[in-house]
N, C-alpha and C positions, 0 to 999 in steps of 0.2 A: 212801540210803547211797551217796554217790559224787558227785564233781563233776569236771569237766574244768578243769585248770589252764591257765595261760597258755602252757605248753609246747605245747598242742594246736595253737595257731595258729602257733607258731614252727617246728615240725617238729624232727626230729633228724637232723643231717647224716650220722650214721653209719648211719641206717636210712631212706634216701630212700623216700618213698612210704608210709611207715608213719604211723599216727596216734599221737600222743603223749598220754598220759593221766596225770592225777593223781587218784587215787580214794581217798576216805576209806572204809576197810573197818572193819566192826564184827564182833566175835566174842567168845566168852567169855574168851579169853586176853588181851583188851585190844586194841582196834583201833588203827590208825595210818593215815597217808597213804602210799599206794603209788604210786610213779612207774613208768611202764611205757610200752612201745611195743607196737603190735599191727598186724598186716598179713598179707596172703596170703589164700589160699582153700583150703578143704578141712577135714578133721577138725582140731579144736583141738589145739595142741601148746604146752605151757608150758616155757620155757627158764629155768633158774635158774643164776646165776653163783656164783662163790666169792670167797674172799679172795685178794688185796686188790683185786679188780676190781669192776666194775659190770655192768649189762646190756650194756655195750659189748663184752664178751667175745664175744658171738654175732654181731657185725656181719659177720664174714667169711663165715659159712656161712648166715646168715639168708636172703639172697635165694634161694638154692637151695631151702632147706626151705620157703620161702613159696610155691613153685610148687605144692605139694601139701598144704600145711597152713595153717591160720589160726594164726599165731604170737602168743603173748603173752609178752613179754620184760620182766619187772620188775626193779627194784633191790630186793634184800632189805631188810627193815627195818634201819636203822642204816647202810646202805650207799648210795652214790650220792646221789640226790635223794629217796629215800624218808624217812619219818619216823624220828625218833630215839626209841626207847623210854625211858621213865623208869627210872632206876636203882632197884632194889629189892635187899634183902639176899640173896634167893634167885636173882637174875638171871633170873627167869621171863620178863620182857619181852623178853629176848634169846635165848630158847630156840628150838630147832628146832621145837618144838610151836607156838609163837607165829608163827614165820615160815611154817610150813605152813598155819596157819589164815589168815594174810594171803593166801597164794596161793589157797587154796580160796575165800575170800570174794571175791577179785578175779575169779576165773574165774566164779563164780556171778553176780556183778554184770554180767559181760559176756555172760551167757546160755549159758555152756559148762557143761553138767551133767556130762559125762564127757569125759575128755581124757587124752592121753599127756603124760608129763613127762620132761625130761632135765635133769640137774643135774651141775655140775662142782664139786669141792672142797666148800666149805661148802654150796653149792647141792645137791650130791649127798646130803649128810646131811639137808637139808630134804626132798629127794625121798624118802629112806628113811622119814622121819617121815610124809610125805603118804601113802605107800603103806600105812602102818599106821593112821593116824588117820582117813583119808578113803578107805578102800579101795574103797568103793562108787563113787567118782568116777574112779579111776585105771584106765585101760585097759591101759597099758603104761608101764614106767618104765626109765630108763637112768641109771646112776651112773658118773661118770667120775673115775678115779684116786683112789679112796678105798677103805679098808677100814672096816667099821662102827666107830663111835666107841668103843663098849664094848670091842671087840676090841683096838683100838689101845692103850687104857689098860691093858688086862690083859696086854699082851705087850710092854711097854717094855723095851728092852735098850740097850746103849751105842750101837749103830748108829742106832736110832730116836731116842733122846734127842738125839743129835748133829744128825741131819737135821731133826728136828721141835723144835729148841730153843725155837722161838717159842711152841709150845703151853704150855710151862712158864714162860717169861718173862712171857707175857701173864696168867698166873694170879696174878701178884703183885698185892697190893692197889693200887688207884688212890690217888695218881696216879704211882706210881714208874715203871711202864713208859711211861705217857703222857709224862712229863717227859723221859725218856731219848730216846724217839723224836722228840720235838719239837726236839732238837738239830740234826737233819738229816733232816727227813721225806722229802724227795725222794730223797736218797741212800739212805735206808733202803728206801723203796719200790722203787727200782731194784734193790737187792740181792735183794729178794724176787722180783720179776718176772724177773730174770736168773739166778735160782738154780733149784734143784730139777730140774736136768738139761737146761735149755734156755737159749738166749741171750736177752738183753733185746731184741734186734732182731726176735724172733718177733712182738712186738706192734707193730702199725702205729703210725706217728706220731700219727694221730688218736686211736687207742685210748689210747696212752700219755699224751697230753695230757689226756684225760678222767680217767684214773686219777690223774694228778698233781693235777688240779683238785680232785677229791674228797678225796684224801689230805691236801691242804693244810689242810683244816678240822679243827681240834682236836676238835670234837664228833663228827665222823665217825670219827676215829681212836679216840676213847674208845668209841664204840658198837661198833666192830669188836672191840676187846679184850673188851668185855662179852660178845660172841658166844662167845669162847673161854672166858671165865669160866663162862658157862652150860654150855658143852660138858663141863666137868670137874665139874659139880655137878648141877644139876637135869636136864640131858639124860641123865646116867647114871642118875638115879633113874627117869626115864621108861623107859629101856632095860631096867633091872632089873625094873620092873613088867611090861613086855611079855614078858620071858623067863619070869617066874614064871607068867604067864597063858597061855603057849604061843602068843602072837600072832606070826604070821609074815607076810611079804610073799607075797600070793597071786597078784598079777598077774604076767605075764611080765616078767622083769628082765634087762636087758642090762648087763653090766659091761665097761667099757673102761678100760685103764690104760696109762700110758706105760712102754714097755720100759726106759727109762733113768731112770724116776722112783724115788722112795723106795719106792713100792708095788711097782713092777716089778722092783726089784733086791733085794727082801726075801726071806726064807726061806719065806714062806707060799705055799701054793697059793691064789691069789686067788679062783678060782671055788669051791673047796671051802669057804673061809671064808664066802662069801656064801650058799652052799647050807645052811649051818647056820641061816640066818635067812630063807630064801626058798625057795619051792616049785619055781619054774620059772626056772632061771638059765642064761644063755648069755653068752659073751663071749670077749675076746681082747686081747692087748697091741697097742699101736700104737707104731711106731718114733718115739718122742718122749720128752721129759721130762714133767714134771707138767702143763704147759700144752698138752696135746695138741691142743686145739681151734685154738690159734694156731700151734703148731709143725708139725702134720701135719693141716691142715684137710681135704685130699682124702680121706685114709684114714679120718679120724674121720667125715666126712660120709657116706662110702660105708657104713660100719658102721651108722650111725644110720638111713640111708635103708633099708637092707636089713631092719633090725629093725622099723622102723615099718611097712614094707610087709607084714609078716606079719600085721597086724591083720585 
């Protein structure tokens, strides 16, 4: 199960000194190819990006984290240079359960039986699913600038629908959203990266070029939208089953959010919401918008290092 792709010889300019991998993972949810970089020394730490980014999200803080951790930094399925799941009516191939299974299989392939995980945006939702489906493997988890998916859909109001319009736009049957975004994909990408409380300039030119490269591919854009279609269907079914069974996150959970993001400016007590689903929750806002890793790297890094050091 697994093979090194050509990228291993080329290296990744955003992650100098890291090894580049392309690994074929297999699991009951349906395997795929996972593109990732790995480097550093110490206890293993999995870093998961969100929409509309790639593993390049972590480039700014990875060198510091790699001083004390062996980092594994993949592209989620459907994103970046990882595989594109086949379309199915139930969107199962794009579910957080499938993405979590990819991550767990990748870590097992690399010999990491137990590890910490940090996720931002969609990657945070995969982190939540990892902590439920693979609880025996997760030592600590951090979720960045999200509320649980089921909570979001259960508490939609005008403010949220306006800010998260894309959640509902992407739910429309293909190829309507795909065709509309295709009219100006780069402009649309910039509107996302420069919105939600932070400036486009928070992303380095090298990161932005990588996001533009990937977003230019119509198949990648379609796979990203399938992620959101799964989020409003099969992912909610999985969440409802967990709630009915009383399943909760049992590992220590750090919750960080941007003080100027949609999460940070909402009416909810963020930690109280997560405590409805997790046993051991701590966290705080960061002076940033949604993309806190890029907008406030020092504060985000300090919070993560403090939490990870508690292990």
